[in-house]
Backbone as XML, in Angstrom:
<?xml version="1.0"?>
<chain id="A" units="angstrom">
  <residue number="1" name="MET">
    <atom name="N" x="158.806" y="114.951" z="109.961"/>
    <atom name="CA" x="157.751" y="115.104" z="108.993"/>
    <atom name="C" x="156.543" y="114.275" z="109.429"/>
  </residue>
  <residue number="2" name="PRO">
    <atom name="N" x="155.376" y="114.902" z="109.572"/>
    <atom name="CA" x="154.200" y="114.146" z="110.000"/>
    <atom name="C" x="153.764" y="113.176" z="108.913"/>
  </residue>
  <residue number="3" name="GLN">
    <atom name="N" x="153.314" y="112.031" z="109.389"/>
    <atom name="CA" x="152.852" y="111.020" z="108.441"/>
    <atom name="C" x="151.398" y="111.301" z="108.063"/>
  </residue>
  <residue number="4" name="GLU">
    <atom name="N" x="151.090" y="111.061" z="106.790"/>
    <atom name="CA" x="149.720" y="111.237" z="106.327"/>
    <atom name="C" x="148.891" y="110.025" z="106.740"/>
  </residue>
  <residue number="5" name="SER">
    <atom name="N" x="147.686" y="110.296" z="107.183"/>
    <atom name="CA" x="146.809" y="109.182" z="107.548"/>
    <atom name="C" x="146.257" y="108.540" z="106.282"/>
  </residue>
  <residue number="6" name="GLU">
    <atom name="N" x="145.639" y="107.390" z="106.457"/>
    <atom name="CA" x="145.066" y="106.650" z="105.322"/>
    <atom name="C" x="144.004" y="107.484" z="104.607"/>
  </residue>
  <residue number="7" name="GLU">
    <atom name="N" x="143.180" y="108.221" z="105.373"/>
    <atom name="CA" x="142.124" y="109.022" z="104.765"/>
    <atom name="C" x="142.686" y="110.167" z="103.949"/>
  </residue>
  <residue number="8" name="GLU">
    <atom name="N" x="143.794" y="110.751" z="104.371"/>
    <atom name="CA" x="144.377" y="111.872" z="103.643"/>
    <atom name="C" x="144.968" y="111.433" z="102.315"/>
  </residue>
  <residue number="9" name="ARG">
    <atom name="N" x="145.367" y="110.179" z="102.190"/>
    <atom name="CA" x="146.000" y="109.683" z="100.977"/>
    <atom name="C" x="145.004" y="109.116" z="99.967"/>
  </residue>
  <residue number="10" name="ARG">
    <atom name="N" x="143.758" y="109.093" z="100.270"/>
    <atom name="CA" x="142.771" y="108.535" z="99.350"/>
    <atom name="C" x="142.625" y="109.446" z="98.139"/>
  </residue>
  <residue number="11" name="SER">
    <atom name="N" x="142.487" y="108.828" z="97.000"/>
    <atom name="CA" x="142.348" y="109.601" z="95.768"/>
    <atom name="C" x="140.916" y="110.108" z="95.622"/>
  </residue>
  <residue number="12" name="LEU">
    <atom name="N" x="140.763" y="111.057" z="94.718"/>
    <atom name="CA" x="139.443" y="111.594" z="94.441"/>
    <atom name="C" x="138.514" y="110.499" z="93.922"/>
  </residue>
  <residue number="13" name="GLY">
    <atom name="N" x="139.031" y="109.601" z="93.112"/>
    <atom name="CA" x="138.243" y="108.484" z="92.588"/>
    <atom name="C" x="137.727" y="107.583" z="93.696"/>
  </residue>
  <residue number="14" name="GLN">
    <atom name="N" x="138.580" y="107.336" z="94.713"/>
    <atom name="CA" x="138.152" y="106.496" z="95.836"/>
    <atom name="C" x="137.039" y="107.185" z="96.632"/>
  </residue>
  <residue number="15" name="VAL">
    <atom name="N" x="137.210" y="108.480" z="96.846"/>
    <atom name="CA" x="136.207" y="109.231" z="97.599"/>
    <atom name="C" x="134.875" y="109.246" z="96.838"/>
  </residue>
  <residue number="16" name="LEU">
    <atom name="N" x="134.933" y="109.522" z="95.541"/>
    <atom name="CA" x="133.707" y="109.527" z="94.740"/>
    <atom name="C" x="133.076" y="108.140" z="94.677"/>
  </residue>
  <residue number="17" name="GLY">
    <atom name="N" x="133.902" y="107.102" z="94.639"/>
    <atom name="CA" x="133.383" y="105.735" z="94.656"/>
    <atom name="C" x="132.638" y="105.445" z="95.943"/>
  </residue>
  <residue number="18" name="ASP">
    <atom name="N" x="133.198" y="105.904" z="97.076"/>
    <atom name="CA" x="132.527" y="105.709" z="98.366"/>
    <atom name="C" x="131.207" y="106.481" z="98.427"/>
  </residue>
  <residue number="19" name="VAL">
    <atom name="N" x="131.223" y="107.709" z="97.911"/>
    <atom name="CA" x="129.999" y="108.514" z="97.908"/>
    <atom name="C" x="128.928" y="107.827" z="97.066"/>
  </residue>
  <residue number="20" name="SER">
    <atom name="N" x="129.326" y="107.333" z="95.912"/>
    <atom name="CA" x="128.385" y="106.639" z="95.032"/>
    <atom name="C" x="127.813" y="105.398" z="95.709"/>
  </residue>
  <residue number="21" name="LYS">
    <atom name="N" x="128.675" y="104.638" z="96.369"/>
    <atom name="CA" x="128.228" y="103.424" z="97.062"/>
    <atom name="C" x="127.271" y="103.775" z="98.203"/>
  </residue>
  <residue number="22" name="ASP">
    <atom name="N" x="127.618" y="104.813" z="98.976"/>
    <atom name="CA" x="126.765" y="105.215" z="100.094"/>
    <atom name="C" x="125.413" y="105.737" z="99.606"/>
  </residue>
  <residue number="23" name="LEU">
    <atom name="N" x="125.425" y="106.494" z="98.518"/>
    <atom name="CA" x="124.180" y="107.004" z="97.967"/>
    <atom name="C" x="123.304" y="105.863" z="97.461"/>
  </residue>
  <residue number="24" name="SER">
    <atom name="N" x="123.918" y="104.886" z="96.832"/>
    <atom name="CA" x="123.183" y="103.718" z="96.352"/>
    <atom name="C" x="122.556" y="102.961" z="97.519"/>
  </residue>
  <residue number="25" name="THR">
    <atom name="N" x="123.318" y="102.792" z="98.596"/>
    <atom name="CA" x="122.801" y="102.118" z="99.792"/>
    <atom name="C" x="121.629" y="102.897" z="100.380"/>
  </residue>
  <residue number="26" name="LEU">
    <atom name="N" x="121.766" y="104.216" z="100.444"/>
    <atom name="CA" x="120.706" y="105.061" z="100.990"/>
    <atom name="C" x="119.423" y="104.929" z="100.172"/>
  </residue>
  <residue number="27" name="VAL">
    <atom name="N" x="119.542" y="104.971" z="98.862"/>
    <atom name="CA" x="118.365" y="104.857" z="97.998"/>
    <atom name="C" x="117.708" y="103.491" z="98.171"/>
  </residue>
  <residue number="28" name="ARG">
    <atom name="N" x="118.511" y="102.427" z="98.251"/>
    <atom name="CA" x="117.945" y="101.084" z="98.443"/>
    <atom name="C" x="117.206" y="100.990" z="99.773"/>
  </residue>
  <residue number="29" name="GLN">
    <atom name="N" x="117.792" y="101.567" z="100.821"/>
    <atom name="CA" x="117.145" y="101.518" z="102.133"/>
    <atom name="C" x="115.839" y="102.312" z="102.138"/>
  </residue>
  <residue number="30" name="GLU">
    <atom name="N" x="115.815" y="103.453" z="101.468"/>
    <atom name="CA" x="114.587" y="104.248" z="101.394"/>
    <atom name="C" x="113.498" y="103.494" z="100.632"/>
  </residue>
  <residue number="31" name="LEU">
    <atom name="N" x="113.881" y="102.819" z="99.561"/>
    <atom name="CA" x="112.902" y="102.035" z="98.802"/>
    <atom name="C" x="112.352" y="100.882" z="99.633"/>
  </residue>
  <residue number="32" name="THR">
    <atom name="N" x="113.209" y="100.242" z="100.402"/>
    <atom name="CA" x="112.763" y="99.152" z="101.278"/>
    <atom name="C" x="111.778" y="99.675" z="102.320"/>
  </residue>
  <residue number="33" name="LEU">
    <atom name="N" x="112.084" y="100.831" z="102.907"/>
    <atom name="CA" x="111.191" y="101.437" z="103.891"/>
    <atom name="C" x="109.851" y="101.801" z="103.254"/>
  </residue>
  <residue number="34" name="ALA">
    <atom name="N" x="109.896" y="102.387" z="102.069"/>
    <atom name="CA" x="108.657" y="102.769" z="101.382"/>
    <atom name="C" x="107.798" y="101.543" z="101.091"/>
  </residue>
  <residue number="35" name="LYS">
    <atom name="N" x="108.430" y="100.449" z="100.672"/>
    <atom name="CA" x="107.676" y="99.221" z="100.390"/>
    <atom name="C" x="107.003" y="98.696" z="101.654"/>
  </residue>
  <residue number="36" name="ALA">
    <atom name="N" x="107.732" y="98.712" z="102.771"/>
    <atom name="CA" x="107.169" y="98.204" z="104.026"/>
    <atom name="C" x="105.984" y="99.053" z="104.469"/>
  </residue>
  <residue number="37" name="GLU">
    <atom name="N" x="106.130" y="100.376" z="104.395"/>
    <atom name="CA" x="105.032" y="101.252" z="104.812"/>
    <atom name="C" x="103.839" y="101.133" z="103.872"/>
  </residue>
  <residue number="38" name="ALA">
    <atom name="N" x="104.100" y="101.036" z="102.583"/>
    <atom name="CA" x="103.007" y="100.905" z="101.617"/>
    <atom name="C" x="102.240" y="99.608" z="101.842"/>
  </residue>
  <residue number="39" name="SER">
    <atom name="N" x="102.953" y="98.553" z="102.173"/>
    <atom name="CA" x="102.311" y="97.266" z="102.427"/>
    <atom name="C" x="101.390" y="97.357" z="103.638"/>
  </residue>
  <residue number="40" name="GLN">
    <atom name="N" x="101.863" y="98.010" z="104.691"/>
    <atom name="CA" x="101.049" y="98.153" z="105.900"/>
    <atom name="C" x="99.804" y="99.004" z="105.615"/>
  </residue>
  <residue number="41" name="SER">
    <atom name="N" x="99.983" y="100.112" z="104.900"/>
    <atom name="CA" x="98.845" y="100.971" z="104.576"/>
    <atom name="C" x="97.848" y="100.252" z="103.676"/>
  </residue>
  <residue number="42" name="ALA">
    <atom name="N" x="98.348" y="99.500" z="102.724"/>
    <atom name="CA" x="97.463" y="98.768" z="101.816"/>
    <atom name="C" x="96.655" y="97.726" z="102.578"/>
  </residue>
  <residue number="43" name="SER">
    <atom name="N" x="97.273" y="97.119" z="103.570"/>
    <atom name="CA" x="96.568" y="96.121" z="104.374"/>
    <atom name="C" x="95.399" y="96.763" z="105.122"/>
  </residue>
  <residue number="44" name="ARG">
    <atom name="N" x="95.646" y="97.927" z="105.723"/>
    <atom name="CA" x="94.572" y="98.623" z="106.440"/>
    <atom name="C" x="93.482" y="99.081" z="105.476"/>
  </residue>
  <residue number="45" name="ALA">
    <atom name="N" x="93.893" y="99.590" z="104.327"/>
    <atom name="CA" x="92.905" y="100.028" z="103.337"/>
    <atom name="C" x="92.066" y="98.842" z="102.874"/>
  </residue>
  <residue number="46" name="GLY">
    <atom name="N" x="92.704" y="97.698" z="102.703"/>
    <atom name="CA" x="91.986" y="96.493" z="102.294"/>
    <atom name="C" x="90.943" y="96.080" z="103.313"/>
  </residue>
  <residue number="47" name="LYS">
    <atom name="N" x="91.288" y="96.209" z="104.591"/>
    <atom name="CA" x="90.319" y="95.893" z="105.645"/>
    <atom name="C" x="89.098" y="96.806" z="105.550"/>
  </residue>
  <residue number="48" name="GLY">
    <atom name="N" x="89.351" y="98.095" z="105.378"/>
    <atom name="CA" x="88.250" y="99.053" z="105.282"/>
    <atom name="C" x="87.363" y="98.780" z="104.088"/>
  </residue>
  <residue number="49" name="VAL">
    <atom name="N" x="87.987" y="98.505" z="102.952"/>
    <atom name="CA" x="87.221" y="98.194" z="101.745"/>
    <atom name="C" x="86.424" y="96.910" z="101.946"/>
  </residue>
  <residue number="50" name="GLY">
    <atom name="N" x="87.013" y="95.936" z="102.620"/>
    <atom name="CA" x="86.304" y="94.692" z="102.905"/>
    <atom name="C" x="85.070" y="94.922" z="103.757"/>
  </residue>
  <residue number="51" name="MET">
    <atom name="N" x="85.168" y="95.842" z="104.703"/>
    <atom name="CA" x="84.004" y="96.149" z="105.538"/>
    <atom name="C" x="82.910" y="96.851" z="104.730"/>
  </residue>
  <residue number="52" name="PHE">
    <atom name="N" x="83.320" y="97.726" z="103.804"/>
    <atom name="CA" x="82.320" y="98.331" z="102.919"/>
    <atom name="C" x="81.661" y="97.268" z="102.046"/>
  </residue>
  <residue number="53" name="ALA">
    <atom name="N" x="82.425" y="96.308" z="101.596"/>
    <atom name="CA" x="81.859" y="95.210" z="100.806"/>
    <atom name="C" x="80.878" y="94.408" z="101.656"/>
  </residue>
  <residue number="54" name="GLY">
    <atom name="N" x="81.213" y="94.213" z="102.925"/>
    <atom name="CA" x="80.292" y="93.536" z="103.838"/>
    <atom name="C" x="78.979" y="94.294" z="103.978"/>
  </residue>
  <residue number="55" name="ALA">
    <atom name="N" x="79.061" y="95.621" z="104.011"/>
    <atom name="CA" x="77.846" y="96.434" z="104.077"/>
    <atom name="C" x="77.010" y="96.251" z="102.808"/>
  </residue>
  <residue number="56" name="ALA">
    <atom name="N" x="77.681" y="96.152" z="101.679"/>
    <atom name="CA" x="76.958" y="95.945" z="100.417"/>
    <atom name="C" x="76.287" y="94.575" z="100.382"/>
  </residue>
  <residue number="57" name="VAL">
    <atom name="N" x="76.978" y="93.564" z="100.878"/>
    <atom name="CA" x="76.390" y="92.221" z="100.923"/>
    <atom name="C" x="75.184" y="92.211" z="101.860"/>
  </residue>
  <residue number="58" name="ALA">
    <atom name="N" x="75.312" y="92.906" z="102.984"/>
    <atom name="CA" x="74.180" y="92.982" z="103.906"/>
    <atom name="C" x="72.974" y="93.642" z="103.232"/>
  </residue>
  <residue number="59" name="GLY">
    <atom name="N" x="73.232" y="94.670" z="102.435"/>
    <atom name="CA" x="72.148" y="95.319" z="101.701"/>
    <atom name="C" x="71.511" y="94.392" z="100.679"/>
  </residue>
  <residue number="60" name="LEU">
    <atom name="N" x="72.338" y="93.604" z="100.010"/>
    <atom name="CA" x="71.814" y="92.649" z="99.032"/>
    <atom name="C" x="70.974" y="91.570" z="99.714"/>
  </residue>
  <residue number="61" name="LEU">
    <atom name="N" x="71.482" y="91.073" z="100.826"/>
    <atom name="CA" x="70.708" y="90.069" z="101.569"/>
    <atom name="C" x="69.366" y="90.632" z="102.032"/>
  </residue>
  <residue number="62" name="LEU">
    <atom name="N" x="69.357" y="91.919" z="102.290"/>
    <atom name="CA" x="68.108" y="92.592" z="102.642"/>
    <atom name="C" x="67.055" y="92.357" z="101.578"/>
  </residue>
  <residue number="63" name="LEU">
    <atom name="N" x="67.446" y="92.482" z="100.324"/>
    <atom name="CA" x="66.494" y="92.390" z="99.213"/>
    <atom name="C" x="66.126" y="90.969" z="98.839"/>
  </residue>
  <residue number="64" name="VAL">
    <atom name="N" x="67.016" y="90.014" z="99.093"/>
    <atom name="CA" x="66.814" y="88.696" z="98.510"/>
    <atom name="C" x="66.311" y="87.657" z="99.506"/>
  </residue>
  <residue number="65" name="PHE">
    <atom name="N" x="67.078" y="87.355" z="100.544"/>
    <atom name="CA" x="66.796" y="86.169" z="101.359"/>
    <atom name="C" x="65.968" y="86.433" z="102.608"/>
  </residue>
  <residue number="66" name="VAL">
    <atom name="N" x="66.547" y="87.085" z="103.571"/>
    <atom name="CA" x="65.929" y="87.207" z="104.887"/>
    <atom name="C" x="64.701" y="88.098" z="104.862"/>
  </residue>
  <residue number="67" name="SER">
    <atom name="N" x="64.730" y="89.104" z="104.036"/>
    <atom name="CA" x="63.634" y="90.074" z="104.019"/>
    <atom name="C" x="62.287" y="89.445" z="103.699"/>
  </residue>
  <residue number="68" name="VAL">
    <atom name="N" x="62.267" y="88.615" z="102.696"/>
    <atom name="CA" x="60.986" y="88.027" z="102.283"/>
    <atom name="C" x="60.410" y="87.162" z="103.397"/>
  </residue>
  <residue number="69" name="SER">
    <atom name="N" x="61.270" y="86.333" z="103.998"/>
    <atom name="CA" x="60.746" y="85.448" z="105.051"/>
    <atom name="C" x="60.355" y="86.224" z="106.305"/>
  </residue>
  <residue number="70" name="ALA">
    <atom name="N" x="61.137" y="87.234" z="106.678"/>
    <atom name="CA" x="60.786" y="88.034" z="107.857"/>
    <atom name="C" x="59.520" y="88.845" z="107.595"/>
  </residue>
  <residue number="71" name="TRP">
    <atom name="N" x="59.415" y="89.379" z="106.408"/>
    <atom name="CA" x="58.225" y="90.140" z="106.035"/>
    <atom name="C" x="56.979" y="89.268" z="106.124"/>
  </residue>
  <residue number="72" name="TRP">
    <atom name="N" x="57.081" y="88.077" z="105.600"/>
    <atom name="CA" x="55.946" y="87.155" z="105.637"/>
    <atom name="C" x="55.619" y="86.758" z="107.077"/>
  </residue>
  <residue number="73" name="GLY">
    <atom name="N" x="56.677" y="86.430" z="107.864"/>
    <atom name="CA" x="56.447" y="86.000" z="109.244"/>
    <atom name="C" x="55.822" y="87.085" z="110.097"/>
  </residue>
  <residue number="74" name="LEU">
    <atom name="N" x="56.360" y="88.288" z="110.035"/>
    <atom name="CA" x="55.792" y="89.392" z="110.812"/>
    <atom name="C" x="54.418" y="89.806" z="110.287"/>
  </residue>
  <residue number="75" name="GLY">
    <atom name="N" x="54.220" y="89.636" z="109.009"/>
    <atom name="CA" x="52.936" y="90.000" z="108.402"/>
    <atom name="C" x="51.776" y="89.230" z="108.998"/>
  </residue>
  <residue number="76" name="GLN">
    <atom name="N" x="52.048" y="88.047" z="109.519"/>
    <atom name="CA" x="51.000" y="87.247" z="110.156"/>
    <atom name="C" x="50.492" y="87.910" z="111.432"/>
  </residue>
  <residue number="77" name="PHE">
    <atom name="N" x="51.353" y="88.752" z="112.069"/>
    <atom name="CA" x="50.988" y="89.358" z="113.357"/>
    <atom name="C" x="50.590" y="90.829" z="113.238"/>
  </residue>
  <residue number="78" name="ILE">
    <atom name="N" x="51.301" y="91.577" z="112.395"/>
    <atom name="CA" x="51.052" y="93.027" z="112.375"/>
    <atom name="C" x="50.621" y="93.552" z="111.003"/>
  </residue>
  <residue number="79" name="GLY">
    <atom name="N" x="50.441" y="92.707" z="110.062"/>
    <atom name="CA" x="50.055" y="93.136" z="108.712"/>
    <atom name="C" x="51.282" y="93.270" z="107.821"/>
  </residue>
  <residue number="80" name="ASN">
    <atom name="N" x="51.083" y="92.991" z="106.552"/>
    <atom name="CA" x="52.209" y="92.983" z="105.618"/>
    <atom name="C" x="52.879" y="94.349" z="105.442"/>
  </residue>
  <residue number="81" name="GLN">
    <atom name="N" x="52.108" y="95.428" z="105.458"/>
    <atom name="CA" x="52.702" y="96.744" z="105.262"/>
    <atom name="C" x="53.663" y="97.099" z="106.396"/>
  </residue>
  <residue number="82" name="TRP">
    <atom name="N" x="53.218" y="96.891" z="107.631"/>
    <atom name="CA" x="54.061" y="97.219" z="108.787"/>
    <atom name="C" x="55.247" y="96.264" z="108.896"/>
  </residue>
  <residue number="83" name="SER">
    <atom name="N" x="55.034" y="95.014" z="108.589"/>
    <atom name="CA" x="56.143" y="94.059" z="108.699"/>
    <atom name="C" x="57.235" y="94.371" z="107.674"/>
  </residue>
  <residue number="84" name="ALA">
    <atom name="N" x="56.873" y="94.827" z="106.488"/>
    <atom name="CA" x="57.875" y="95.211" z="105.483"/>
    <atom name="C" x="58.715" y="96.379" z="105.984"/>
  </residue>
  <residue number="85" name="LEU">
    <atom name="N" x="58.084" y="97.333" z="106.636"/>
    <atom name="CA" x="58.805" y="98.487" z="107.177"/>
    <atom name="C" x="59.760" y="98.075" z="108.296"/>
  </residue>
  <residue number="86" name="VAL">
    <atom name="N" x="59.321" y="97.216" z="109.189"/>
    <atom name="CA" x="60.167" y="96.752" z="110.298"/>
    <atom name="C" x="61.404" y="96.029" z="109.769"/>
  </residue>
  <residue number="87" name="VAL">
    <atom name="N" x="61.218" y="95.122" z="108.824"/>
    <atom name="CA" x="62.340" y="94.365" z="108.259"/>
    <atom name="C" x="63.319" y="95.305" z="107.557"/>
  </residue>
  <residue number="88" name="ALA">
    <atom name="N" x="62.814" y="96.258" z="106.813"/>
    <atom name="CA" x="63.682" y="97.209" z="106.116"/>
    <atom name="C" x="64.507" y="98.030" z="107.102"/>
  </residue>
  <residue number="89" name="LEU">
    <atom name="N" x="63.912" y="98.450" z="108.204"/>
    <atom name="CA" x="64.642" y="99.236" z="109.204"/>
    <atom name="C" x="65.751" y="98.415" z="109.872"/>
  </residue>
  <residue number="90" name="VAL">
    <atom name="N" x="65.479" y="97.144" z="110.156"/>
    <atom name="CA" x="66.504" y="96.283" z="110.764"/>
    <atom name="C" x="67.718" y="96.174" z="109.846"/>
  </residue>
  <residue number="91" name="TRP">
    <atom name="N" x="67.484" y="95.903" z="108.567"/>
    <atom name="CA" x="68.610" y="95.768" z="107.633"/>
    <atom name="C" x="69.301" y="97.101" z="107.377"/>
  </residue>
  <residue number="92" name="LEU">
    <atom name="N" x="68.585" y="98.195" z="107.449"/>
    <atom name="CA" x="69.206" y="99.512" z="107.319"/>
    <atom name="C" x="70.194" y="99.742" z="108.463"/>
  </residue>
  <residue number="93" name="ILE">
    <atom name="N" x="69.821" y="99.365" z="109.665"/>
    <atom name="CA" x="70.712" y="99.511" z="110.823"/>
    <atom name="C" x="71.974" y="98.672" z="110.644"/>
  </residue>
  <residue number="94" name="VAL">
    <atom name="N" x="71.826" y="97.436" z="110.185"/>
    <atom name="CA" x="72.986" y="96.566" z="109.948"/>
    <atom name="C" x="73.925" y="97.200" z="108.919"/>
  </residue>
  <residue number="95" name="ALA">
    <atom name="N" x="73.371" y="97.700" z="107.829"/>
    <atom name="CA" x="74.194" y="98.301" z="106.774"/>
    <atom name="C" x="74.921" y="99.546" z="107.271"/>
  </residue>
  <residue number="96" name="VAL">
    <atom name="N" x="74.255" y="100.377" z="108.064"/>
    <atom name="CA" x="74.879" y="101.597" z="108.591"/>
    <atom name="C" x="76.019" y="101.252" z="109.542"/>
  </residue>
  <residue number="97" name="VAL">
    <atom name="N" x="75.824" y="100.272" z="110.413"/>
    <atom name="CA" x="76.879" y="99.871" z="111.351"/>
    <atom name="C" x="78.115" y="99.377" z="110.597"/>
  </residue>
  <residue number="98" name="LEU">
    <atom name="N" x="77.928" y="98.534" z="109.598"/>
    <atom name="CA" x="79.071" y="98.036" z="108.820"/>
    <atom name="C" x="79.763" y="99.157" z="108.049"/>
  </residue>
  <residue number="99" name="ALA">
    <atom name="N" x="79.002" y="100.071" z="107.478"/>
    <atom name="CA" x="79.596" y="101.187" z="106.734"/>
    <atom name="C" x="80.410" y="102.088" z="107.655"/>
  </residue>
  <residue number="100" name="LEU">
    <atom name="N" x="79.908" y="102.363" z="108.851"/>
    <atom name="CA" x="80.654" y="103.194" z="109.799"/>
    <atom name="C" x="81.925" y="102.497" z="110.276"/>
  </residue>
  <residue number="101" name="ALA">
    <atom name="N" x="81.868" y="101.187" z="110.486"/>
    <atom name="CA" x="83.070" y="100.437" z="110.872"/>
    <atom name="C" x="84.106" y="100.475" z="109.749"/>
  </residue>
  <residue number="102" name="GLY">
    <atom name="N" x="83.671" y="100.359" z="108.509"/>
    <atom name="CA" x="84.585" y="100.442" z="107.371"/>
    <atom name="C" x="85.214" y="101.817" z="107.248"/>
  </residue>
  <residue number="103" name="LYS">
    <atom name="N" x="84.428" y="102.857" z="107.452"/>
    <atom name="CA" x="84.946" y="104.226" z="107.395"/>
    <atom name="C" x="85.989" y="104.454" z="108.479"/>
  </residue>
  <residue number="104" name="LYS">
    <atom name="N" x="85.737" y="103.941" z="109.665"/>
    <atom name="CA" x="86.683" y="104.089" z="110.772"/>
    <atom name="C" x="88.004" y="103.392" z="110.441"/>
  </residue>
  <residue number="105" name="GLU">
    <atom name="N" x="87.946" y="102.212" z="109.857"/>
    <atom name="CA" x="89.159" y="101.474" z="109.497"/>
    <atom name="C" x="89.952" y="102.220" z="108.425"/>
  </residue>
  <residue number="106" name="LEU">
    <atom name="N" x="89.266" y="102.779" z="107.439"/>
    <atom name="CA" x="89.952" y="103.538" z="106.392"/>
    <atom name="C" x="90.584" y="104.816" z="106.943"/>
  </residue>
  <residue number="107" name="ALA">
    <atom name="N" x="89.993" y="105.403" z="107.965"/>
    <atom name="CA" x="90.557" y="106.614" z="108.566"/>
    <atom name="C" x="91.884" y="106.329" z="109.263"/>
  </residue>
  <residue number="108" name="ARG">
    <atom name="N" x="92.142" y="105.083" z="109.626"/>
    <atom name="CA" x="93.389" y="104.713" z="110.306"/>
    <atom name="C" x="94.565" y="104.584" z="109.346"/>
  </residue>
  <residue number="109" name="VAL">
    <atom name="N" x="94.335" y="104.636" z="108.032"/>
    <atom name="CA" x="95.412" y="104.519" z="107.048"/>
    <atom name="C" x="96.237" y="105.801" z="107.092"/>
  </residue>
  <residue number="110" name="LYS">
    <atom name="N" x="97.552" y="105.668" z="107.292"/>
    <atom name="CA" x="98.413" y="106.832" z="107.492"/>
    <atom name="C" x="99.322" y="107.155" z="106.312"/>
  </residue>
  <residue number="111" name="GLY">
    <atom name="N" x="99.371" y="106.349" z="105.300"/>
    <atom name="CA" x="100.278" y="106.634" z="104.186"/>
    <atom name="C" x="101.703" y="106.198" z="104.504"/>
  </residue>
  <residue number="112" name="LEU">
    <atom name="N" x="102.679" y="107.021" z="104.145"/>
    <atom name="CA" x="104.095" y="106.681" z="104.317"/>
    <atom name="C" x="104.816" y="107.763" z="105.124"/>
  </residue>
  <residue number="113" name="PRO">
    <atom name="N" x="104.459" y="107.988" z="106.386"/>
    <atom name="CA" x="105.031" y="109.118" z="107.130"/>
    <atom name="C" x="106.531" y="109.007" z="107.384"/>
  </residue>
  <residue number="114" name="GLN">
    <atom name="N" x="107.015" y="107.843" z="107.726"/>
    <atom name="CA" x="108.437" y="107.687" z="108.037"/>
    <atom name="C" x="109.284" y="107.870" z="106.785"/>
  </residue>
  <residue number="115" name="THR">
    <atom name="N" x="108.829" y="107.348" z="105.664"/>
    <atom name="CA" x="109.560" y="107.513" z="104.408"/>
    <atom name="C" x="109.619" y="108.988" z="104.027"/>
  </residue>
  <residue number="116" name="ALA">
    <atom name="N" x="108.514" y="109.695" z="104.128"/>
    <atom name="CA" x="108.489" y="111.119" z="103.792"/>
    <atom name="C" x="109.458" y="111.898" z="104.676"/>
  </residue>
  <residue number="117" name="ASP">
    <atom name="N" x="109.529" y="111.542" z="105.940"/>
    <atom name="CA" x="110.435" y="112.215" z="106.868"/>
    <atom name="C" x="111.895" y="111.981" z="106.497"/>
  </residue>
  <residue number="118" name="THR">
    <atom name="N" x="112.255" y="110.733" z="106.250"/>
    <atom name="CA" x="113.662" y="110.438" z="105.964"/>
    <atom name="C" x="114.085" y="110.916" z="104.587"/>
  </residue>
  <residue number="119" name="VAL">
    <atom name="N" x="113.196" y="110.878" z="103.598"/>
    <atom name="CA" x="113.540" y="111.391" z="102.266"/>
    <atom name="C" x="113.784" y="112.894" z="102.337"/>
  </residue>
  <residue number="120" name="GLY">
    <atom name="N" x="113.051" y="113.583" z="103.182"/>
    <atom name="CA" x="113.248" y="115.022" z="103.349"/>
    <atom name="C" x="114.604" y="115.376" z="103.929"/>
  </residue>
  <residue number="121" name="LYS">
    <atom name="N" x="115.252" y="114.446" z="104.585"/>
    <atom name="CA" x="116.567" y="114.689" z="105.186"/>
    <atom name="C" x="117.718" y="114.465" z="104.211"/>
  </residue>
  <residue number="122" name="ILE">
    <atom name="N" x="117.466" y="113.852" z="103.074"/>
    <atom name="CA" x="118.540" y="113.513" z="102.137"/>
    <atom name="C" x="119.274" y="114.744" z="101.608"/>
  </residue>
  <residue number="123" name="PRO">
    <atom name="N" x="118.591" y="115.823" z="101.179"/>
    <atom name="CA" x="119.341" y="116.962" z="100.636"/>
    <atom name="C" x="120.371" y="117.529" z="101.611"/>
  </residue>
  <residue number="124" name="ASN">
    <atom name="N" x="120.009" y="117.669" z="102.882"/>
    <atom name="CA" x="120.970" y="118.169" z="103.865"/>
    <atom name="C" x="122.122" y="117.193" z="104.063"/>
  </residue>
  <residue number="125" name="ALA">
    <atom name="N" x="121.826" y="115.903" z="104.028"/>
    <atom name="CA" x="122.887" y="114.904" z="104.190"/>
    <atom name="C" x="123.863" y="114.968" z="103.023"/>
  </residue>
  <residue number="126" name="LEU">
    <atom name="N" x="123.367" y="115.180" z="101.822"/>
    <atom name="CA" x="124.248" y="115.270" z="100.656"/>
    <atom name="C" x="125.121" y="116.518" z="100.705"/>
  </residue>
  <residue number="127" name="LYS">
    <atom name="N" x="124.645" y="117.568" z="101.369"/>
    <atom name="CA" x="125.420" y="118.798" z="101.499"/>
    <atom name="C" x="126.363" y="118.752" z="102.697"/>
  </residue>
  <residue number="128" name="GLY">
    <atom name="N" x="126.313" y="117.666" z="103.464"/>
    <atom name="CA" x="127.149" y="117.575" z="104.663"/>
    <atom name="C" x="126.595" y="118.371" z="105.819"/>
  </residue>
  <residue number="129" name="GLN">
    <atom name="N" x="125.308" y="118.618" z="105.831"/>
    <atom name="CA" x="124.672" y="119.426" z="106.872"/>
    <atom name="C" x="123.638" y="118.603" z="107.632"/>
  </residue>
  <residue number="130" name="GLU">
    <atom name="N" x="124.048" y="117.413" z="108.073"/>
    <atom name="CA" x="123.122" y="116.514" z="108.759"/>
    <atom name="C" x="122.536" y="117.123" z="110.023"/>
  </residue>
  <residue number="131" name="GLU">
    <atom name="N" x="123.267" y="118.053" z="110.656"/>
    <atom name="CA" x="122.786" y="118.642" z="111.905"/>
    <atom name="C" x="121.489" y="119.420" z="111.700"/>
  </residue>
  <residue number="132" name="ARG">
    <atom name="N" x="121.203" y="119.867" z="110.487"/>
    <atom name="CA" x="119.942" y="120.565" z="110.211"/>
    <atom name="C" x="118.750" y="119.620" z="110.240"/>
  </residue>
  <residue number="133" name="ASN">
    <atom name="N" x="118.992" y="118.332" z="110.172"/>
    <atom name="CA" x="117.914" y="117.341" z="110.177"/>
    <atom name="C" x="117.435" y="117.017" z="111.580"/>
  </residue>
  <residue number="134" name="ARG">
    <atom name="N" x="118.099" y="117.483" z="112.568"/>
    <atom name="CA" x="117.738" y="117.111" z="113.948"/>
    <atom name="C" x="116.717" y="118.027" z="114.522"/>
  </residue>
</chain>
């Protein structure tokens, strides 16, 4: 008489307990992955937003501090009207460069690609059809 292996003698309750434990582990691991990816994306988004804020500060400085003194200084040589235009163009260039750098940084934000990929594989794994995930 052939002997039954340990796996063949397991009760339905034991099998369901293992499935429940494995599913719980899978969900915890997916949540951990999602948190890690979200943190990385948020960091990149924060950098981009910070650069946009830098562009806004540069625009404010245009109106308040440097503009008046540069306008006055250049006005001594080329007239106040022309010096105001020159100063405004310089600060416009600074603001555009910072805004473009911020936009480029925000474009690098990728979301949660690895989490989306692995979560999509769960239904096949639950059906015992892991080979469809490859």
